[in-house]
N, C-alpha and C positions, 0 to 999 in steps of 0.2 A: 559468298553463296557457292554452293556446289551443285554439280550436275547429278550427283548420286542421291538416290532415294530408295528406301526399302521397297522390295518388289521388282526392282530393275534387274534385268538379266545382263550378265557380263562374261567376259572371257579373260583368262589369265594370260598375260603376255611376258611375264618375267622369266627368270631362270629359277626353277624349283630347287630349293635346297633339299627337299625330300619329295621325290616324285610319287611316293606312295600316298602322300597327303593331297597334293595338288598338281595338276598337269596342264600344259598348254593345249589350247583347242577345245577344252571342255567348257560347256556353258554352265554358269553358276547363277544363283539368284541371291541378291543382296537382302539380308534380313535386318541389318543394323548399320548405321553410318554415324561415325563420331570421330574423336581424336584419340591418338595414343602416342606414346613415346617409344621410338624404336632404337634406342641406344645412343643417340647423339644429343640427348637432352632437350630437343625441341619437339613440340607436338606436330604430328603429321596426320593427315586425313586417313582414316582407317575404315575397313569394312569387315563385317562378319557375314558368313554365307550360310544359307539354309542347308546346303549339301555337306558342309564340313563343320563339325563341332570339335574344336581343339582342346586338349587337356590344359589345366592351369599351368602358367609359366610366369615366374617372377611375381607371384602374388596376384596375377590377373587370371580370372576364370575365363575360359573360352577366349583366349588371346586372339585379337583381330589380325587381319592382313593389311599391309600398306596399300592404300588405294592406287598409288602410282604404278603398281604392277598389274592393273586391270584396265580393260577397255570396255566401256559400255556398249551394248549391242543396240542397234536401231531395230526396233521390232518390225518395222515395215520391211527392211531388208531381210531380216530373219524369216518373216512370213513368205517372202518371195523365194528364198532358198528352199524352204520346206516344200513349196509347191513344185519346185524342180525335182525334188527327191521323191515326191509322192508317186506311187505306182499309177500307171495310166492304162486304162482298158483299151486294148488295141483291136478288139473285135468290131467288125463293121455292123452297123445297125441298118435294118431294112425299113 
């Protein structure tokens, strides 16, 4: 069983081989969860993201990312952070 589900939000925590494609600290949305082989012959958990559609590689269309390089975001924590960043009206009301 996996914690990953389509629609979840996540952040990349790995080292980007191509920073033009993916970057640390950016919030992404999962659109697909499955398995893929990343070169060592064994299947690993993989994710496809709404924000990034990759070109075909090695016969795979829209090649996925390894899930091990992503951290799921807790929506409750994210909502609390958004509230801290929201502009606050500092005018006094009478």
